[in-house]
C-alpha positions as CSV (number, residue, x, y, z in Angstrom):
1,X,16.7,8.2,5.9
2,X,13.0,9.3,6.2
3,X,10.7,7.1,4.2
4,X,7.2,5.6,3.7
5,X,7.1,1.9,4.2
6,X,4.9,0.4,1.5
7,X,4.1,-2.8,3.1
8,X,5.0,-5.1,6.0
9,X,6.4,-8.5,5.4
10,X,3.8,-11.0,4.2
11,X,3.7,-14.8,4.6
12,X,5.2,-16.9,1.8
13,X,4.4,-20.5,0.9
14,X,7.3,-22.9,1.2
15,X,7.7,-23.4,-2.5
16,X,7.5,-19.6,-3.3
17,X,4.3,-20.1,-5.3
18,X,1.5,-17.5,-5.6
19,X,-1.1,-19.5,-3.7
20,X,-3.5,-17.9,-1.3
21,X,-1.6,-16.8,1.8
22,X,-2.0,-18.9,4.9
23,X,-4.9,-17.2,6.8
24,X,-5.7,-19.7,9.5
25,X,-9.5,-19.7,10.2
26,X,-9.9,-16.2,8.8
27,X,-10.6,-17.4,5.2
28,X,-12.1,-20.6,3.9
29,X,-9.6,-21.6,1.3
30,X,-12.1,-23.8,-0.7
31,X,-14.5,-20.9,-1.1
32,X,-11.8,-18.4,-2.1
33,X,-10.2,-20.9,-4.5
34,X,-13.5,-21.1,-6.3
35,X,-13.3,-17.4,-6.9
36,X,-9.7,-17.7,-8.2
37,X,-10.8,-20.4,-10.6
38,X,-13.0,-17.9,-12.4
39,X,-10.0,-15.8,-13.5
40,X,-9.2,-16.1,-17.2
41,X,-5.6,-15.0,-16.6
42,X,-3.8,-16.4,-13.5
43,X,-1.2,-13.7,-13.5
44,X,-3.5,-10.6,-13.9
45,X,-6.5,-12.1,-12.0
46,X,-8.7,-9.2,-13.1
47,X,-12.0,-11.0,-12.1
48,X,-11.0,-12.0,-8.5
49,X,-9.2,-8.8,-7.9
50,X,-12.2,-6.7,-8.9
51,X,-14.4,-8.7,-6.5
52,X,-12.0,-8.5,-3.6
53,X,-11.4,-4.7,-4.0
54,X,-15.1,-4.2,-4.5
55,X,-15.6,-5.9,-1.2
56,X,-13.0,-3.7,0.5
57,X,-14.8,-0.5,-0.7
58,X,-18.2,-2.0,0.4
59,X,-16.9,-3.0,3.8
60,X,-15.3,0.4,4.5
61,X,-18.6,2.2,3.6
62,X,-20.6,-0.2,5.7
63,X,-18.5,0.3,8.8
64,X,-19.2,4.1,8.5
65,X,-22.9,3.5,8.2
66,X,-22.8,1.1,11.2
67,X,-21.1,3.7,13.3
68,X,-23.6,6.3,12.3
69,X,-26.5,3.9,13.1
70,X,-25.0,3.2,16.5
71,X,-25.0,6.9,17.2
72,X,-28.7,7.0,16.3
73,X,-29.5,3.8,18.2
74,X,-31.0,2.5,15.0
75,X,-31.1,-1.3,15.6
76,X,-33.2,-2.0,12.5
77,X,-30.6,-0.4,10.2
78,X,-27.8,-2.1,12.0
79,X,-29.4,-5.5,11.5
80,X,-29.8,-4.8,7.8
81,X,-26.2,-3.6,7.5
82,X,-25.0,-6.8,9.2
83,X,-27.0,-9.0,6.9
84,X,-25.8,-7.1,3.9
85,X,-22.1,-7.4,4.7
86,X,-22.5,-11.0,5.9
87,X,-23.6,-12.1,2.4
88,X,-20.7,-10.5,0.6
89,X,-18.1,-11.7,3.1
90,X,-19.6,-15.3,2.9
91,X,-19.2,-15.2,-0.9
92,X,-15.4,-14.7,-0.5
93,X,-15.1,-17.2,2.4
94,X,-14.2,-14.6,5.0
95,X,-15.2,-16.7,7.9
96,X,-14.5,-14.5,10.9
97,X,-15.9,-11.4,9.2
98,X,-19.1,-13.2,8.2
99,X,-19.6,-14.5,11.8
100,X,-19.3,-11.0,13.3
101,X,-21.6,-9.6,10.7
102,X,-24.2,-12.3,11.5
103,X,-24.0,-11.4,15.2
104,X,-24.6,-7.8,14.4
105,X,-27.6,-8.8,12.3
106,X,-29.0,-10.8,15.2
107,X,-28.3,-8.1,17.9
108,X,-29.9,-5.5,15.6
109,X,-33.0,-7.7,15.3
110,X,-33.2,-7.8,19.1
111,X,-32.1,-11.4,19.4
112,X,-29.2,-13.1,21.1
113,X,-25.9,-14.0,19.5
114,X,-27.3,-17.1,17.9
115,X,-30.5,-15.5,16.7
116,X,-32.7,-18.0,18.7
117,X,-33.7,-16.0,21.8
118,X,-35.3,-12.6,21.9
119,X,-33.5,-9.7,23.6
120,X,-35.7,-7.0,25.2
121,X,-33.0,-4.6,26.3
122,X,-32.1,-2.2,23.4
123,X,-29.2,-0.7,25.3
124,X,-27.6,-4.1,25.8
125,X,-28.1,-4.9,22.1
126,X,-26.3,-1.7,21.2
127,X,-23.4,-2.4,23.6
128,X,-23.1,-5.9,22.0
129,X,-23.1,-4.4,18.5
130,X,-20.3,-1.9,19.5
131,X,-18.2,-4.6,20.9
132,X,-18.8,-6.9,17.9
133,X,-18.0,-4.1,15.5
134,X,-14.6,-3.6,17.2
135,X,-13.8,-7.3,16.7
136,X,-15.1,-7.2,13.2
137,X,-12.8,-4.3,12.2
138,X,-9.8,-6.3,13.6
139,X,-10.7,-9.4,11.7
140,X,-11.3,-7.3,8.6
141,X,-7.9,-5.7,8.8
142,X,-6.3,-9.1,9.0
143,X,-7.9,-10.5,5.9
144,X,-7.4,-7.1,4.1
145,X,-3.7,-7.2,4.6
146,X,-3.4,-10.8,3.5
147,X,-5.6,-10.5,0.4
148,X,-3.7,-7.4,-0.6
149,X,-0.6,-9.4,-1.0
150,X,-0.7,-9.0,-4.7
151,X,2.4,-6.9,-4.5
152,X,4.2,-10.0,-3.3
153,X,2.7,-12.1,-6.0
154,X,3.5,-9.5,-8.7
155,X,7.1,-9.5,-7.6
156,X,7.3,-13.3,-7.8
157,X,5.8,-13.3,-11.3
158,X,8.2,-10.6,-12.4
159,X,11.2,-12.5,-10.9
160,X,10.2,-15.7,-12.6
161,X,9.7,-14.0,-16.0
162,X,12.9,-11.9,-16.2
163,X,15.4,-14.3,-14.4
164,X,14.5,-17.4,-16.5
165,X,17.6,-18.7,-18.3
166,X,15.6,-19.7,-21.3
167,X,13.6,-16.5,-21.5
168,X,13.6,-15.3,-25.1
169,X,11.3,-12.3,-24.7
170,X,13.6,-10.2,-22.4
171,X,17.3,-10.2,-21.4
172,X,18.1,-11.9,-18.1
173,X,18.0,-9.8,-15.0
174,X,20.1,-11.3,-12.2
175,X,17.9,-12.6,-9.4
176,X,20.0,-10.7,-6.8
177,X,19.1,-7.4,-8.4
178,X,15.4,-7.8,-7.7
179,X,14.6,-6.2,-4.4
180,X,12.8,-8.2,-1.7
181,X,9.3,-7.1,-0.7
182,X,10.3,-5.9,2.8
183,X,12.7,-3.3,1.3
184,X,10.1,-1.5,-0.9
185,X,9.6,2.1,0.3
186,X,9.3,5.7,-0.8
187,X,12.4,7.7,0.2
188,X,11.7,11.3,1.3
189,X,15.2,12.3,2.2
190,X,18.6,11.1,3.6
191,X,20.0,12.2,7.0
192,X,23.5,12.0,8.5
193,X,23.0,11.4,12.2
194,X,26.4,10.8,13.7
195,X,25.5,10.7,17.4
196,X,22.8,9.2,19.6
197,X,21.8,12.7,20.5
198,X,21.2,13.7,16.9
199,X,19.2,10.5,16.2
200,X,17.1,11.0,19.3
201,X,16.4,14.6,18.2
202,X,15.4,13.5,14.7
203,X,13.0,10.9,16.2
204,X,11.5,13.4,18.6
205,X,11.1,15.9,15.8
206,X,9.3,13.3,13.6
207,X,6.9,12.5,16.5
208,X,6.2,16.2,17.2
209,X,4.9,16.8,13.7
210,X,1.3,17.7,13.1
211,X,0.6,15.1,10.6
212,X,-3.1,16.0,10.2
213,X,-2.1,19.7,9.7
214,X,0.4,18.7,7.0
215,X,-2.2,16.5,5.3
216,X,-4.7,19.3,5.4
217,X,-2.3,21.7,3.7
218,X,-1.5,18.9,1.1
219,X,-5.2,18.6,0.4
220,X,-5.5,22.3,-0.1
221,X,-2.5,22.3,-2.5
222,X,-4.0,19.3,-4.4
223,X,-7.2,21.2,-4.8
224,X,-5.4,24.3,-6.2
225,X,-3.4,22.0,-8.5
226,X,-6.6,20.4,-9.7
227,X,-8.2,23.8,-10.3
228,X,-5.2,25.2,-12.1
229,X,-5.2,22.2,-14.5
230,X,-8.9,22.5,-15.1
231,X,-8.6,26.2,-15.9
232,X,-5.8,25.7,-18.3
233,X,-7.7,23.7,-21.0
234,X,-8.1,25.2,-24.4
235,X,-11.4,26.4,-25.8
236,X,-13.1,25.8,-22.5
237,X,-12.2,22.1,-22.4
238,X,-10.7,21.1,-19.1
239,X,-7.5,19.0,-18.9
240,X,-9.0,16.8,-16.2
241,X,-12.1,16.0,-14.2
242,X,-12.6,19.2,-12.3
243,X,-14.6,17.6,-9.5
244,X,-11.8,15.2,-8.5
245,X,-10.6,17.3,-5.5
246,X,-13.7,19.4,-4.8
247,X,-13.9,18.1,-1.2
248,X,-10.2,17.5,-0.4
249,X,-10.3,20.1,2.4
250,X,-13.0,17.9,4.2
251,X,-11.1,14.7,3.5
252,X,-7.7,15.7,4.8
253,X,-7.7,13.0,7.5
254,X,-8.6,10.3,5.0
255,X,-5.9,7.6,4.6
256,X,-3.3,8.1,1.9
257,X,-3.9,5.2,-0.5
258,X,-1.9,4.6,-3.6
259,X,-1.6,2.2,-6.5
260,X,1.9,1.0,-7.4
261,X,2.2,1.0,-11.1
262,X,4.5,1.0,-14.1
263,X,8.2,0.2,-14.5
264,X,10.6,2.9,-15.5
265,X,14.4,3.1,-15.9
266,X,16.5,5.5,-13.7
267,X,19.0,5.8,-16.6
268,X,19.1,5.0,-20.3
269,X,17.0,1.9,-20.9
270,X,19.8,0.2,-22.7
271,X,22.1,0.4,-19.7
272,X,20.3,1.1,-16.5
273,X,21.1,-0.2,-13.0
274,X,17.7,0.7,-11.5
275,X,14.1,0.0,-12.5
276,X,11.4,1.4,-10.4
277,X,7.6,1.6,-10.0
278,X,5.7,4.8,-9.2
279,X,3.0,5.5,-6.5
280,X,-0.3,6.8,-8.1
281,X,-2.4,8.9,-5.7
282,X,-5.9,9.8,-7.0
283,X,-6.3,12.5,-4.3
284,X,-3.1,14.2,-5.5
285,X,-2.1,14.7,-1.8
286,X,0.9,12.4,-1.6
287,X,3.6,14.5,-3.4
288,X,2.5,17.7,-1.6
289,X,2.6,15.9,1.8
290,X,6.0,14.5,1.1
291,X,7.4,17.8,0.0
292,X,6.1,19.3,3.2
293,X,7.8,16.6,5.2
294,X,11.0,17.2,3.3
295,X,10.9,20.9,3.9
296,X,10.2,20.5,7.6
297,X,13.2,18.1,8.1
298,X,15.5,20.3,6.0
299,X,14.6,23.5,7.9
300,X,15.1,21.6,11.2
301,X,18.7,20.8,10.0
302,X,18.3,17.0,9.7
303,X,18.1,16.3,6.0
304,X,21.3,16.4,3.9
305,X,21.2,19.1,1.1
306,X,19.5,17.8,-2.0
307,X,19.4,19.7,-5.3
308,X,17.4,17.1,-7.3
309,X,13.6,17.2,-7.5
310,X,11.8,14.7,-5.2
311,X,11.2,11.5,-7.2
312,X,8.9,9.2,-5.2
313,X,9.6,5.7,-6.4
314,X,9.7,2.1,-5.3
315,X,12.9,0.4,-6.5
316,X,12.1,-3.0,-8.1
317,X,15.6,-3.8,-9.6
318,X,19.0,-2.5,-8.5
319,X,22.1,-4.1,-9.9
320,X,24.3,-2.6,-7.2
321,X,23.5,-5.8,-5.3
322,X,25.0,-7.9,-8.0
323,X,28.8,-7.8,-7.5
324,X,29.6,-9.0,-11.0
325,X,27.7,-6.0,-12.5
326,X,28.5,-3.3,-9.9
327,X,32.2,-3.6,-10.6
328,X,32.0,-3.2,-14.3
329,X,32.3,0.6,-14.4
330,X,33.6,3.2,-12.0
331,X,30.9,5.8,-12.3
332,X,27.1,5.7,-12.1
333,X,24.5,7.5,-10.0
334,X,21.1,7.2,-8.6
335,X,19.5,10.1,-10.4
336,X,18.3,10.5,-13.9
337,X,21.6,12.0,-14.9
338,X,23.6,9.0,-13.7
339,X,25.1,6.5,-16.1
340,X,23.7,3.4,-14.5
341,X,26.8,1.7,-13.0
342,X,26.7,-2.0,-13.8
343,X,23.6,-1.5,-15.9
344,X,21.6,-4.1,-17.9
345,X,19.7,-3.6,-21.2
346,X,16.2,-3.4,-19.9
347,X,14.5,-2.5,-23.2
348,X,12.5,-5.7,-23.5
349,X,11.7,-5.9,-19.8
350,X,10.2,-2.4,-20.0
351,X,8.2,-3.3,-23.1
352,X,6.7,-6.2,-21.3
353,X,6.3,-4.7,-17.7
354,X,6.1,-1.0,-18.4
355,X,2.3,-0.8,-17.7
356,X,2.3,-3.3,-14.8
357,X,-0.1,-2.7,-11.9
358,X,2.0,-4.1,-9.0
359,X,-0.5,-3.4,-6.3
360,X,-3.8,-1.5,-5.8
361,X,-5.2,0.2,-2.7
362,X,-1.9,0.2,-0.7
363,X,-2.5,2.2,2.4
364,X,0.5,4.3,3.6
365,X,0.5,3.5,7.3
366,X,3.5,5.3,8.7
367,X,6.4,7.6,8.1
368,X,9.6,6.0,9.5
369,X,13.2,6.9,10.1
370,X,15.3,3.9,9.1
371,X,19.0,3.0,9.0
372,X,20.6,2.9,5.6
373,X,21.0,-0.5,4.1
374,X,18.5,-3.3,4.3
375,X,19.2,-6.3,6.7
376,X,18.5,-9.9,6.2
377,X,15.6,-11.3,8.2
378,X,16.6,-14.2,10.5
379,X,14.9,-17.4,9.7
380,X,13.4,-16.2,6.4
381,X,15.7,-17.0,3.4
382,X,15.8,-14.2,0.8
383,X,13.9,-11.7,3.0
384,X,15.3,-8.3,3.9
385,X,14.0,-5.2,5.5
386,X,15.2,-1.8,6.8
387,X,15.8,-1.3,10.5
388,X,13.2,1.2,11.8
389,X,14.5,3.4,14.6
390,X,11.5,5.7,14.9
391,X,8.1,6.3,13.2
392,X,4.8,8.0,13.3
393,X,1.4,6.5,12.4
394,X,-0.6,8.0,9.5
395,X,-4.3,8.7,9.9
């Protein structure tokens, strides 16, 4: 099947708790724990989440300004930007990021790495800043991935709540029905590749795709969609913010970033076998891009015929993995018209988790062809993932 992988496997603590992931010397745990202690709600963590995601936006913007300043050989501005990001990263205890920012601050001030000796060669200072910025981006990517592990934490909290035997607010959902983090993905289509030659051809076709071109067309379609919705308001009142996609054509190469939100039943809530969350894309490009991929693979003869409309979703619960439930009835189905083989009454679960924000700012990093059926990960109890046979990296 062709799919977006939502996340790579993330580290778990031995007791399965929602503590700060092990980050080595990347994050000072004492500093970060002080931020977490300021949350009123340990499950929602609105305060700490806002600070962390505010920093992510700040860092991405600062990196762009640094690259621009390097192009202009503006050492003074680079020193100021390094100082600025050093302060915010120190607040969160991001040790490696802070150290690299401090070096950039010193180099921009025409000093050596420690800030004690003066440097008179501006070209050398610029080279050092370029090298340090490259290291800074690697260290930043590491802490970004680990701090964005709220999807893992959200799944743990959900599991604990709905599988508790003494839970009075919602009916019990079997633990085996809740899908492991490594299996979460967005399916674009299913293929039947019965020979090595067909598999190799599908992988080659994927890698030959002009991803930037498809994203550009998706951005154009998103802009048209936005304009149509704006123009359809009554009495001159637009249905949405008409400026949302004004510059989509220029931002076609920007990463696809989504929020994973909500909880919906695939069938009747009183007897559903599948509960899923939806990807929310503020740029409106995701669906158009996925439809373009689906069309390309279909026209190339790889995707199996599909009459249903594309429903991008991340499955959170699927009772097919619970033998006792999956044998209850003979018919079911994956689509909205299915009867939900081996379903559970999810009415109260939906009432409680229907508006859940599972994760914010999830970057879609690649499109992959994977084998059907998740496999257990050796040495990691309860972990599963799909076997990837080919992929292409997203911008």
